[in-house]
LOLO-587399 format. One line per field, with one value per residue: residue in one letter; y, z, x of N, C-alpha, C in turn. Coordinates in pm, whole numbers. Atoms other than C-alpha are relative to their C-alpha. Layout:
N
aa: c(a	...)
nc2: c(Y	...)
nc3: c(Z	...)
nc1: c(X	...)
cac2: c(Y	...)
cac3: c(Z	...)
cac1: c(X	...)
cc2: c(Y	...)
cc3: c(Z	...)
cc1: c(X	...)
END
This chain:
468
aa: c(m	r	m	n	d	g	r	d	h	g	g	a	q	q	v	s	e	p	e	n	a	g	k	g	a	g	r	s	a	a	y	r	s	i	v	t	l	a	i	p	t	f	g	q	l	i	a	a	p	l	f	v	m	i	d	t	a	i	v	g	h	v	s	d	t	a	l	a	g	l	s	i	g	s	t	v	v	l	t	t	v	g	l	c	v	f	l	a	y	g	t	t	s	q	v	a	r	l	i	g	a	g	r	r	r	e	g	m	e	t	g	i	d	g	m	w	l	a	l	f	i	g	l	v	v	c	a	l	l	f	a	f	s	t	p	l	c	r	m	m	g	a	r	g	r	v	l	v	d	a	r	t	y	l	r	a	l	l	p	g	l	p	a	m	l	l	v	y	a	a	n	g	i	f	r	g	l	q	k	v	n	v	t	l	v	a	a	v	s	g	a	i	l	n	t	v	l	e	v	i	f	v	f	g	f	h	w	g	i	l	g	s	g	t	a	t	l	i	a	e	w	y	m	g	v	f	l	t	v	p	a	l	v	w	a	r	r	e	g	a	s	w	r	p	r	m	r	g	i	v	g	s	m	g	e	g	v	p	l	f	l	r	t	l	a	l	r	v	c	l	f	s	t	v	v	a	a	a	h	l	g	d	q	v	l	a	a	y	q	g	v	n	s	a	w	n	f	g	l	n	m	l	d	a	v	g	i	a	g	q	s	l	v	a	t	e	l	g	a	r	r	r	g	q	a	r	t	m	t	d	i	s	a	r	a	g	m	i	m	g	v	g	v	g	l	i	m	v	c	l	g	l	f	a	a	p	l	f	s	p	t	p	a	i	r	s	l	i	t	v	g	m	i	v	q	g	v	f	m	p	i	a	g	w	m	w	a	l	d	g	i	l	i	g	a	a	d	y	r	y	l	a	a	t	c	s	l	t	a	v	i	y	v	a	c	l	s	g	l	t	l	l	a	r	d	w	a	p	v	w	r	i	v	m	l	w	g	a	i	n	v	l	y	i	g	i	r	a	i	s	n	g	l	r	v	r	t	d	t	w	m	n	r	a	m	a	t	v)
nc2: c(95	-36	109	-34	74	-55	-127	-104	-30	-134	-3	78	111	125	109	111	122	93	84	-79	-41	67	-62	-105	-116	-61	-74	-118	-97	-52	-96	-120	-71	-64	-113	-102	-72	-44	-119	-123	-3	-54	-145	-59	33	-72	-144	-60	18	-68	-140	-10	24	-126	-93	39	-34	-146	-54	44	-101	-122	17	131	-6	1	138	73	-45	62	139	4	-47	91	124	-24	-2	132	89	-30	46	145	54	-10	74	86	-66	55	146	53	-30	84	138	3	-29	110	118	-28	0	140	64	-62	-106	-116	-125	10	-15	-141	-76	29	-88	-137	-5	-10	-136	-87	31	-56	-145	-27	33	-94	-130	14	29	-121	-95	54	-2	-139	-48	71	20	-19	113	121	-5	9	138	82	-28	-125	-106	-115	-36	114	-9	-111	40	107	-59	-83	87	71	-91	-41	112	60	-28	90	135	49	37	128	109	13	75	140	55	4	109	125	21	31	134	98	9	31	-112	-72	-83	-140	-23	-24	-137	-91	3	-61	-145	-56	-4	-108	-126	-14	-29	-137	-94	10	-78	-142	-48	19	-66	-129	-90	21	31	112	116	-45	10	142	44	-69	58	130	-27	-33	119	96	-41	22	143	30	-40	75	137	4	-28	119	100	-35	19	144	46	-44	83	127	-27	-14	-132	-71	-46	82	98	23	144	44	-60	71	134	-11	-26	122	93	-57	2	95	-47	-111	59	62	-106	-65	80	-32	-138	-4	49	-103	-113	36	-1	-140	-44	61	-72	-132	17	47	-113	-71	57	125	-36	-55	111	83	-62	24	140	25	-55	95	125	-18	4	139	80	-24	83	133	-5	-3	139	54	-53	63	132	-19	-27	117	110	-36	18	145	46	-49	87	135	87	30	45	-116	-85	64	-14	-139	-27	52	-80	-133	9	15	-128	-91	30	-43	-145	-29	12	-118	-118	12	-41	-146	-58	11	-97	-134	-20	-11	-106	-116	-58	-146	-70	-18	-83	-36	34	132	100	41	76	135	74	28	112	124	30	45	135	91	12	73	143	58	-34	113	55	-103	7	117	-26	-106	55	80	-92	-59	101	25	-116	15	105	-49	74	-112	30	75	-95	-88	75	36	-123	-56	82	-28	-134	9	62	-91	-118	43	31	-121	-82	54	-20	-143	-26	58	-61	-138	-5	56	-94	-35	94	117	-44	1	141	54	-50	59	145	36	-6	104	133	17	-34	60	144	68	-13	90	134	9	-5	123	107	-23	28	146	52	-46	-83	-137	0	25	-123	-99	37	-14	-142	-49)
nc3: c(-74	-141	-97	-99	-121	-114	-45	102	20	50	144	40	88	-50	96	-53	-39	111	14	50	139	61	-22	99	-34	-120	35	77	-97	-74	86	9	-128	-1	94	-54	-106	41	86	-80	-93	79	5	-119	-10	95	-23	-23	113	119	-14	27	143	66	-30	78	141	17	-44	95	105	-59	13	-45	-143	-68	1	-97	-132	-23	-35	-142	-86	5	-68	-143	-29	23	-103	-124	14	9	-133	-77	71	-97	-38	87	2	-128	-20	91	-48	-125	29	77	-86	-97	73	32	-123	-37	-101	89	-71	-49	116	40	-99	27	110	-51	-75	99	55	-101	0	124	-14	-95	65	109	-52	-58	106	83	-69	-3	134	39	-72	44	144	67	-18	61	144	20	-28	116	110	70	-14	86	41	-27	-141	-15	56	-83	-125	34	27	-123	-96	52	-4	-134	-75	43	-53	-83	88	63	-95	-25	113	-22	-110	40	95	-74	-28	125	46	-91	31	143	67	39	120	-31	16	142	29	-63	70	134	-14	-55	106	92	-68	-8	133	38	-82	41	123	-32	-87	57	129	2	-97	7	-132	8	-84	-111	45	4	-137	-52	62	-60	-136	4	41	-110	-101	61	-15	-142	-43	80	-48	-144	-31	7	-98	-127	12	-5	-136	-85	32	-70	-143	-50	-53	65	-99	-6	-110	-16	2	139	75	-40	58	143	12	-34	112	117	-9	95	136	22	26	134	100	-14	77	141	28	-7	129	101	-36	36	146	42	-37	98	126	-15	8	134	93	8	106	-51	-103	67	69	-105	-43	103	-10	-133	-7	70	-76	-115	55	31	-123	-65	71	-57	-140	-4	-1	-130	-104	20	-59	-144	-60	16	-82	-141	-34	-13	-123	-112	-8	-25	116	36	139	84	-7	79	142	38	4	127	110	-7	45	145	55	-9	107	127	3	22	144	66	-39	63	141	1	-31	119	98	-47	25	143	71	-81	-74	15	-95	-127	14	137	24	65	-78	-112	57	33	-125	-47	81	-45	-135	3	57	-106	-97	60	2	-134	-61	-40	-130	-99	-23	-83	-134	-66	-37	-121	-107	-49	-69	-131	-83	-40	-101	-118	-14	6	-48	105	106	-49	-7	132	74	-58	46	142	14	-33	115	115	-18	6	139	81	-28	79	142	33	13	126	115	26	125	109	81	-68	27	-87	-136	-22	-1	-129	-106	5	-11	-138	-89	39	-28	-138	-98	33	18	-130	-70	65	-54	-141	-7	57	-97	-114	26	13	-134	-63	-116	15	-18	-142	-73	30	-65	-145	-38	3)
nc1: c(82	-5	11	102	-30	73	-59	-12	-142	-20	-20	-115	31	-53	-3	80	-69	-4	117	111	-23	-114	-130	-22	83	-55	-121	41	49	-114	-70	83	-13	-132	2	89	-72	-132	1	4	-113	-110	15	-61	-143	-85	6	-131	-91	50	-36	-143	-18	39	-108	-117	20	-1	-129	-102	-13	-56	-145	-48	-28	130	48	-81	44	129	-26	-40	108	115	-37	17	143	58	-53	71	138	-5	-25	124	104	69	123	104	-2	41	141	78	10	77	140	58	18	107	126	26	50	127	-22	-13	-31	-137	-87	-3	-75	-141	-38	-12	-127	-107	-2	-62	-142	-56	-13	-108	-127	-22	-44	-133	-98	-11	-88	-137	-58	-23	-119	-121	9	-130	-92	56	-26	-144	-39	35	-92	31	-100	17	135	88	36	95	129	55	49	115	115	35	63	130	93	11	124	107	-23	112	112	-32	16	143	54	-34	79	141	18	8	142	69	-37	56	143	9	68	-120	18	-29	-144	-28	44	-95	-128	13	20	-123	-101	37	-30	-145	-54	38	-78	-141	-18	15	-108	-133	-17	68	-61	-145	-51	-94	26	84	138	35	27	118	117	24	46	143	74	1	98	131	32	14	134	96	12	23	141	86	-44	62	145	30	-26	112	117	-14	1	-137	-35	-109	-97	-123	-8	-144	-26	6	-110	-122	9	-30	-143	-72	12	-65	-147	-58	25	-93	-132	7	-5	-131	-96	20	-41	-147	-49	25	-85	-137	-10	-11	-135	-90	18	-62	-145	-34	7	127	83	56	98	118	67	58	125	100	43	56	135	86	-3	89	135	28	7	128	98	-16	41	146	44	-36	88	130	-12	-16	130	85	-51	17	141	24	-64	81	118	-54	17	-138	-8	22	-120	-105	36	-15	-143	-52	54	-60	-139	3	44	-114	-96	61	-14	-140	-28	55	-77	-132	12	18	-130	-84	52	-36	-142	-29	71	39	-113	-10	86	-68	-120	-34	-141	-5	-73	85	111	-48	-13	135	50	-63	48	138	3	-44	109	111	-30	14	128	87	-36	35	144	27	-51	77	130	-19	-36	124	79	-62	32	140	6	-73	-126	-92	-135	-71	-34	-105	-126	-51	-32	-122	-111	-18	-58	-142	-67	7	-85	-140	-34	9	-119	-110	28	-16	-144	-45	66	-45	-77	80	78	126	108	-17	27	144	38	-40	88	132	-15	-30	117	94	-53	-44	103	129	-18	-11	128	96	-26	42	147	53	-16	88	141	18	27	125	-35	50	145	28	-29	105	126	-17	7	138)
cac2: c(20466	20552	20320	20325	20225	20427	20735	21063	21105	21462	21385	21159	20909	20554	20247	19954	19640	19358	19155	19440	19503	19353	19419	19618	19842	19898	20001	20234	20400	20432	20601	20838	20923	20997	21217	21399	21491	21531	21797	22064	21961	22032	22381	22450	22277	22471	22812	22887	22719	22864	23213	23150	23013	23330	23536	23341	23393	23769	23841	23638	23922	24184	24061	23746	23865	23927	23571	23434	23648	23517	23163	23236	23431	23194	22894	23048	23108	22770	22596	22772	22704	22346	22289	22385	22147	21937	22199	22061	21699	21640	21812	21620	21281	21366	21519	21234	20960	21130	21184	20823	20725	20947	21213	21517	21801	21677	21654	22014	22146	21970	22164	22495	22416	22370	22713	22886	22707	22818	23182	23175	23001	23235	23551	23422	23284	23598	23816	23584	23555	23929	23995	23736	23773	23904	23635	23365	23477	23519	23170	23031	23183	23514	23795	24146	24236	23884	23931	24266	24121	23810	24015	24259	23980	23797	24098	24198	23853	23763	23951	23707	23407	23393	23388	23104	22894	22971	22839	22516	22467	22555	22304	22035	22083	22082	21766	21585	21665	21583	21922	22063	22246	22579	22531	22519	22844	23010	22896	22999	23340	23394	23309	23548	23827	23759	23766	24090	24264	24133	24285	24615	24642	24505	24642	24924	25077	24949	24816	24518	24227	24434	24449	24072	24008	24268	24120	23774	23913	24059	23740	23528	23734	23724	23342	23334	23524	23340	22999	23085	23219	22905	22685	22872	22863	22484	22435	22636	22429	22120	22291	22334	22622	22887	22958	22849	22535	22515	22141	22090	22332	22165	21827	21939	22069	21743	21529	21770	21729	21402	21546	21858	21644	21450	21772	21926	21638	21707	22081	22027	21830	22100	22373	22190	22157	22533	22596	22353	22531	22868	22733	22605	22951	23214	23056	22717	22879	23075	22761	22562	22814	22778	22399	22407	22629	22383	22084	22221	22269	21909	21765	21927	21752	21428	21534	21599	21229	21141	21368	21231	20883	21009	21138	20830	20578	20770	20768	20391	20338	20556	20334	20026	19891	19736	19564	19882	20074	19820	19828	20207	20216	19998	20201	20535	20422	20313	20641	20829	20649	20714	21081	21076	20957	21242	21506	21372	21415	21770	21846	21721	21930	22238	22188	22151	22426	22663	22738	23093	23177	23157	23344	23540	23418	23129	22956	22952	22832	22538	22438	22465	22231	21969	21994	21951	21645	21484	21557	21422	21084	21034	21163	20821	20686	21020	20988	20641	20748	21063	20870	20623	20910	21078	20754	20690	21045	20983	20673	20884	20681	20994	20846	20600	20880	21107	20837	20722	21076	21190	20898	20962	21330	21246	21018	21273	21576	21383	21253	21588	21769	21535	21556	21938	21947	21717	21907	22246	22159	22007	22179	22363	22109	21824	22030	22068	21697	21614	21834	21694	21338	21336	21442	21190	20892	20956	21118	21015	20673	20579	20710	20512	20195	20272	20368	20064	19830	19992	19961	19587	19545	19591	19798	20136	20039	19903	20228	20440	20245	20263	20646	20671)
cac3: c(-5294	-4933	-4637	-4417	-4074	-3863	-3830	-4018	-4168	-4278	-4649	-4644	-4924	-4804	-5002	-4962	-4789	-5028	-4942	-5050	-5387	-5632	-5601	-5925	-5820	-5479	-5632	-5876	-5586	-5401	-5696	-5729	-5359	-5398	-5702	-5536	-5240	-5424	-5676	-5426	-5178	-5451	-5469	-5110	-5133	-5434	-5281	-5140	-5417	-5684	-5545	-5554	-5908	-6015	-5837	-6019	-6364	-6307	-6111	-6364	-6609	-6366	-6340	-6286	-5940	-5845	-5949	-5746	-5449	-5486	-5471	-5133	-4985	-5103	-4973	-4624	-4640	-4789	-4542	-4250	-4377	-4460	-4108	-3980	-4212	-3905	-3836	-4133	-4136	-3764	-3754	-4059	-3912	-3567	-3703	-3951	-3691	-3439	-3701	-3814	-3453	-3442	-3210	-3431	-3176	-3023	-3369	-3452	-3124	-3204	-3531	-3350	-3114	-3420	-3552	-3224	-3227	-3589	-3507	-3210	-3402	-3699	-3492	-3306	-3614	-3816	-3556	-3534	-3910	-3960	-3698	-3842	-4213	-4310	-4143	-4268	-4629	-4594	-4443	-4755	-4974	-5077	-5135	-5277	-5477	-5437	-5058	-5085	-5308	-5093	-4775	-4945	-5067	-4736	-4523	-4755	-4737	-4369	-4225	-4423	-4237	-3969	-4249	-4426	-4111	-4039	-4387	-4307	-3979	-4120	-4398	-4141	-4049	-4412	-4493	-4181	-4268	-4634	-4731	-4933	-5229	-5052	-5065	-5444	-5463	-5221	-5411	-5755	-5643	-5438	-5736	-5960	-5703	-5658	-6033	-6091	-5799	-5910	-6257	-6111	-5841	-6036	-6387	-6321	-6004	-6079	-5727	-5848	-5608	-5328	-5533	-5577	-5203	-5124	-5373	-5225	-4872	-4963	-5136	-4836	-4594	-4836	-4831	-4454	-4395	-4674	-4517	-4147	-4152	-4288	-4063	-3760	-3890	-3944	-3601	-3439	-3623	-3454	-3115	-3087	-2885	-3043	-2719	-2690	-2479	-2340	-2290	-2651	-2783	-2582	-2699	-3062	-3011	-2846	-3131	-3377	-3249	-3437	-3748	-3709	-3693	-4001	-4194	-4055	-4208	-4548	-4523	-4415	-4735	-4951	-4764	-4816	-5186	-5221	-5034	-5268	-5571	-5433	-5411	-5769	-5924	-5975	-6300	-6137	-5843	-6075	-6280	-5962	-5860	-6193	-6163	-5791	-5834	-6087	-5874	-5564	-5777	-5898	-5552	-5425	-5699	-5563	-5205	-5287	-5361	-5041	-4832	-4992	-4900	-4557	-4483	-4620	-4447	-4117	-4127	-4184	-3899	-3670	-3752	-3695	-4048	-4088	-4421	-4573	-4454	-4613	-4945	-4949	-4877	-5179	-5405	-5285	-5343	-5696	-5759	-5639	-5887	-6173	-6080	-6072	-6432	-6540	-6343	-6477	-6835	-6756	-6606	-6918	-7143	-6928	-6955	-7332	-7417	-7121	-6990	-7142	-6897	-6611	-6753	-7064	-7032	-7276	-7047	-6754	-6975	-7093	-6734	-6642	-6930	-6814	-6451	-6536	-6750	-6464	-6229	-6471	-6489	-6112	-6052	-6054	-5759	-5581	-5631	-5478	-5183	-5111	-5111	-4853	-4651	-4627	-4523	-4244	-4121	-4120	-3910	-3658	-3725	-3652	-3464	-3740	-3998	-3781	-3730	-4091	-4234	-3995	-4086	-4456	-4413	-4248	-4538	-4797	-4653	-4610	-4967	-5113	-4942	-5106	-5445	-5432	-5374	-5671	-5897	-5868	-6166	-6371	-6652	-6533	-6701	-6496	-6180	-6223	-6306	-5989	-5770	-5889	-5927	-5570	-5406	-5605	-5559	-5208	-5038	-5217	-5307	-4950	-4810	-5069	-4943	-4574	-4631	-4850	-4586	-4314	-4485	-4537	-4159	-3931	-3672	-3812	-3822	-3469	-3345	-3521	-3381	-3031	-3039	-3086)
cac1: c(5065	4976	5014	4703	4830	4590	4814	4820	5164	5109	5096	5400	5402	5447	5540	5301	5410	5506	5198	4969	5126	5369	5737	5745	5456	5614	5945	5771	5592	5921	6090	5793	5821	6192	6137	5846	6067	6397	6294	6178	6450	6703	6558	6660	6996	7117	7043	7390	7596	7365	7423	7799	7770	7586	7850	8122	7970	7933	8252	8452	8389	8517	8879	9084	9192	8828	8742	9033	8923	8570	8710	8869	8578	8305	8500	8502	8126	8035	8264	8095	7744	7839	7968	7625	7439	7355	7088	6895	7009	6970	6631	6509	6588	6446	6125	6071	6125	5894	5623	5661	5597	5285	5440	5373	5373	5698	5850	5754	5893	6219	6224	6165	6453	6673	6572	6661	6996	7054	6990	7227	7505	7459	7501	7807	7985	7909	8081	8385	8436	8400	8668	8910	8831	9176	9390	9150	9183	9558	9589	9422	9692	9532	9781	9774	9466	9325	9331	9150	8878	8835	8796	8554	8327	8339	8251	7968	7811	7865	7562	7348	7490	7215	6955	7137	7134	6768	6692	6876	6690	6348	6399	6458	6092	5974	6167	6055	5692	5764	5616	5901	5745	5787	6165	6161	5963	6204	6513	6386	6261	6579	6800	6606	6634	7007	7075	6884	7057	7399	7360	7241	7510	7807	7749	7500	7650	8003	8048	8252	8286	8128	7809	7815	7835	7569	7324	7366	7323	6983	6873	6971	6761	6470	6487	6533	6209	6027	6094	6085	5730	5557	5772	5640	5281	5289	5442	5162	4899	5038	5018	5395	5535	5757	5940	6304	6339	6690	6664	6562	6825	7100	6973	6982	7334	7443	7307	7462	7820	7894	7727	7938	8253	8141	8085	8405	8601	8444	8507	8867	8916	8754	8940	9270	9196	9144	9469	9645	9495	9612	9970	9953	9902	9631	9512	9467	9285	9054	8981	8923	8656	8478	8469	8392	8086	7940	8046	7872	7562	7584	7650	7335	7139	7282	7219	6853	6813	6997	6776	6460	6577	6678	6328	6151	6378	6368	5987	5984	6230	6018	5720	5944	5898	6242	6173	6037	6342	6577	6390	6383	6757	6836	6610	6751	7111	7025	6843	7152	7374	7130	7123	7503	7515	7287	7478	7808	7690	7579	7922	8099	7873	7930	8302	8294	8049	7996	8347	8338	8058	8307	8606	8707	9069	9141	9393	9151	8866	9076	9151	8782	8695	8944	8834	8466	8533	8726	8436	8178	8352	8331	7976	7796	7996	7946	7570	7567	7781	7579	7252	7384	7527	7187	7020	7272	7216	6840	6904	7101	7418	7617	7911	7996	7985	8198	8462	8487	8478	8751	8976	8918	9003	9335	9428	9315	9495	9821	9812	9705	9994	10244	10075	10073	10449	10501	10261	10434	10653	10370	10183	9867	9638	9787	9763	9387	9353	9543	9321	8990	9115	9243	8918	8717	8947	9078	8779	8461	8599	8695	8368	8171	8338	8274	7907	7848	7985	7772	7435	7496	7457	7152	7340	7235	6866	6871	7026	6763	6468	6617	6604	6226)
cc2: c(29	-124	41	-84	63	129	96	36	135	5	-80	-116	-124	-106	-119	-117	-100	-83	75	43	-75	76	114	126	72	82	125	109	62	103	130	82	75	123	114	84	62	130	129	9	56	152	68	-20	87	148	61	-24	67	148	19	-23	125	105	-28	43	151	59	-43	98	135	-1	-139	0	1	-141	-85	39	-58	-146	-13	35	-95	-132	14	-7	-139	-101	19	-52	-153	-66	-2	-78	-94	63	-50	-151	-59	22	-88	-139	-8	22	-118	-122	22	-1	-143	-76	62	112	133	128	-2	17	145	84	-27	87	145	17	15	140	99	-22	60	150	36	-27	102	133	-8	-18	120	99	-49	8	142	53	-62	-23	13	-115	-130	-4	-11	-143	-91	32	128	106	117	31	-113	2	109	-41	-109	55	84	-84	-66	89	49	-108	-49	36	-87	-140	-48	-42	-134	-117	-19	-80	-149	-63	-11	-116	-136	-34	-42	-143	-108	-20	-49	99	96	88	146	30	28	142	100	5	69	151	67	11	112	135	23	40	144	102	-3	86	149	52	-8	81	137	102	-9	-22	-118	-115	35	-12	-144	-51	63	-58	-135	13	27	-122	-103	38	-13	-146	-38	32	-85	-139	-9	17	-124	-111	25	-22	-148	-55	37	-84	-134	18	15	143	60	37	-89	-90	-39	-148	-53	54	-70	-142	0	23	-127	-102	51	-9	-104	41	115	-54	-66	105	74	-75	29	139	18	-46	106	123	-27	2	142	54	-57	73	138	-8	-50	109	60	-58	-131	28	54	-111	-94	57	-23	-141	-25	52	-94	-133	7	-6	-145	-87	20	-69	-143	-4	4	-141	-63	46	-54	-140	6	16	-124	-116	30	-17	-149	-54	46	-84	-147	-99	-27	-41	113	91	-58	14	143	40	-44	85	139	-1	-12	131	102	-24	44	151	41	-9	125	126	-3	43	151	69	-3	101	143	29	24	126	128	63	151	79	36	89	34	-38	-141	-107	-53	-82	-142	-86	-35	-118	-133	-41	-55	-140	-103	-22	-84	-150	-65	22	-121	-58	101	-3	-116	25	103	-50	-83	89	63	-98	-29	118	-10	-105	38	-79	99	-37	-78	95	92	-70	-29	123	61	-78	26	134	0	-58	96	117	-37	-28	125	90	-48	21	145	37	-55	78	142	13	-56	112	28	-101	-123	36	-7	-143	-64	42	-74	-152	-44	-2	-109	-139	-18	34	-71	-151	-75	6	-89	-142	-13	5	-128	-118	15	-42	-149	-65	48	98	138	6	-23	127	103	-32	12	144	54	-50)
cc3: c(150	88	106	125	123	52	-116	-14	-66	-148	-45	-85	52	-108	61	38	-114	-14	-56	-145	-53	22	-99	31	122	-30	-81	93	78	-81	-13	128	7	-89	55	108	-50	-79	82	102	-70	-7	120	4	-89	30	16	-115	-128	6	-31	-149	-81	24	-87	-144	-22	39	-94	-114	55	-13	50	150	82	6	100	142	38	42	147	90	3	68	151	37	-14	102	131	-4	-4	135	85	-65	93	45	-84	10	131	25	-88	56	129	-25	-72	87	99	-68	-40	119	49	101	-72	75	51	-114	-43	100	-12	-114	44	82	-95	-59	99	4	-123	12	92	-64	-109	47	54	-109	-91	62	-3	-137	-47	64	-55	-151	-70	24	-61	-149	-30	23	-119	-123	-75	32	-91	-30	24	145	23	-50	83	127	-25	-20	129	97	-48	21	142	77	-43	57	92	-84	-68	94	40	-112	18	107	-37	-95	66	34	-127	-46	90	-23	-142	-71	-47	-123	24	-18	-144	-39	57	-77	-135	11	57	-104	-99	62	5	-134	-41	78	-37	-123	30	78	-66	-127	-6	93	2	138	0	93	125	-36	-4	139	57	-57	63	144	2	-35	112	106	-53	19	146	52	-69	57	150	34	-14	96	135	-4	11	140	92	-27	71	152	61	46	-78	98	0	122	15	-4	-143	-82	32	-57	-148	-23	28	-112	-122	2	-94	-146	-36	-33	-138	-108	6	-81	-149	-32	12	-133	-109	25	-42	-151	-53	32	-99	-133	6	-13	-137	-105	-9	-107	44	105	-64	-71	101	45	-102	7	132	11	-69	77	121	-43	-26	123	72	-73	54	144	14	2	136	110	-15	60	151	69	-6	87	148	44	19	128	123	21	19	-113	-59	-148	-98	-3	-85	-150	-48	-8	-134	-118	-3	-49	-152	-68	4	-110	-137	-13	-26	-147	-74	31	-63	-145	-12	25	-123	-106	39	-29	-145	-63	82	77	-18	94	128	-10	-146	-39	-58	84	115	-51	-34	126	59	-76	48	137	1	-61	104	100	-56	2	135	63	36	136	111	31	89	144	74	41	129	119	61	80	138	95	51	107	127	26	-3	38	-104	-111	43	-1	-137	-83	51	-46	-148	-22	30	-117	-118	12	-9	-144	-88	21	-82	-148	-43	-15	-132	-120	-31	-130	-118	-82	69	-22	90	147	30	0	135	111	1	4	143	87	-34	37	149	103	-30	-13	132	75	-64	52	142	14	-53	96	116	-28	-23	135	47	114	-8	17	146	82	-21	75	152	46	4	121)
cc1: c(14	-18	-100	23	-66	57	2	146	21	28	119	-44	68	-6	-72	88	-8	-127	-120	17	120	127	23	-78	55	124	-33	-51	114	77	-81	11	132	2	-85	67	129	-3	-11	114	124	-6	62	150	87	8	139	97	-47	34	149	28	-36	109	122	-14	10	135	112	22	43	152	38	29	-130	-55	79	-39	-135	17	35	-117	-119	31	-17	-149	-62	50	-76	-143	-4	23	-127	-114	-74	-131	-116	-5	-50	-148	-87	-21	-83	-149	-65	-24	-115	-138	-37	-55	-131	12	25	39	144	99	13	78	150	51	18	128	118	10	61	152	68	22	116	137	33	54	143	106	20	98	145	66	28	128	128	2	135	96	-53	32	150	49	-29	84	-28	105	-37	-145	-99	-47	-104	-138	-66	-61	-126	-125	-48	-75	-136	-105	-29	-127	-118	12	-112	-120	25	-26	-146	-68	27	-90	-147	-26	5	-144	-74	30	-60	-149	-24	-92	108	-17	35	149	37	-39	100	131	-7	-15	125	109	-29	34	151	59	-30	83	148	26	-7	120	137	20	-68	65	152	62	98	-40	-80	-148	-49	-36	-125	-128	-35	-49	-151	-83	-8	-103	-143	-42	-20	-139	-107	-25	-29	-147	-89	41	-65	-152	-37	25	-116	-125	5	2	137	26	115	111	125	-2	147	35	2	116	131	0	31	149	81	-5	74	151	61	-23	92	139	5	13	133	105	-12	53	150	59	-19	87	145	20	11	139	102	-10	66	152	45	-18	-139	-92	-66	-107	-128	-78	-66	-134	-110	-55	-73	-142	-99	-9	-91	-146	-40	-13	-132	-114	6	-51	-152	-57	29	-93	-142	0	12	-135	-90	45	-19	-145	-33	62	-77	-124	39	-32	138	13	-18	123	113	-26	22	148	60	-45	63	144	6	-42	114	100	-55	9	144	40	-49	79	139	-3	-16	133	91	-44	33	146	32	-59	-25	115	12	-90	73	124	23	143	10	69	-86	-118	41	12	-137	-60	55	-54	-142	-13	43	-113	-115	20	-31	-138	-88	34	-29	-149	-39	43	-86	-137	11	34	-125	-83	58	-21	-143	-20	75	128	117	143	80	45	113	135	58	37	131	123	29	66	149	79	6	96	147	42	0	122	119	-19	19	147	53	-52	47	76	-78	-65	-133	-112	10	-19	-150	-54	33	-97	-134	4	20	-125	-102	49	24	-108	-131	12	6	-131	-107	17	-52	-151	-63	10	-99	-143	-26	-31	-138	26	-62	-151	-39	21	-110	-128	9	-14	-143	-77)
END
């Protein structure tokens, strides 16, 4: 159902005001809007974790040390890319609010500024990580052959980092415009290309983990070009300039700092969990990677709902429709929990029936099964939390998110350190239960409480409307 308020929203689906339609019809339209945006958005979100999941399934049949090395190397890459997620989230919320306010050209130029910033950050970070790849992998607990494999994978994949970040920034434009079908095409075709190249390089050319990283590198640049071109074309149609605007780039960077801190807190927690797994034995680390690759895939399904809600709520706030924004927030949170139930069931089924895909070693497969069941149980609360997180990002409530995420990370890392010392004498199955239980109870649980309390207030909506 479209809202006709005298402005062209670029195809954005709007939910009718209560006086124009019944509550049931309005909620049905809202759910349809979320699904319409969430499915293709999921396509973009799963690109990096899907590539790592494919890498995991293939490298797991090379050797156990290669799988453990992949766990270290992929964590470095995913951590880096995750830290730069503000390139997509910040751009999405800014573009959506500006378009909601009828300022389309300005919104598109904001998106172009984000793409220039992404390219610059990608080149700088790529050079730094390449230079410090060995000490980084060693700091995470990699030794011997595991260290060699981790460094090999990391260095093969790093030149694709600028492309990964361009994809994030370009998708900020697509999400803000609510034109996200192209992201699904890019993700599917990129995954197919990555899988074909992986099989050829790893099993055909016998390049081992080097072949895995090289295949993913090529697929990332394919996606980078695939998504950058239409982003630039749509920007030009709105009369937006492609030239870098230092004021806009600096502004995007300034708004991205709190989002960076928020994401840094999350990545510190995930990084600490990998370090803990490395200190609990190679089998636990290898099993952690198997579960983590599926978990990242599942979280991006949840995040797709959050980003759909983020775009829709940000558009309503830009148009100063407070009641609509509140209704859409409630619906998005409920949709996130429902998605969490579905993803949780999938995780449990994967653990029970698909563990052999990740490792031929019986002991590691058993640990993967246990870890996935633990994750499946907690997925509904994660879905609710992630939906609220996306909405608060769309409302530009960055400082609150940065503060609460940082505090949660401090609590989590301190508790995890103590639990890891205790778990060294436990059986491997209880070690894996401890790892996944801790991140769900101590990190996701605390953040669910803080986000839930925030959306009960009007502060976040007032802040968003003041920025337009």
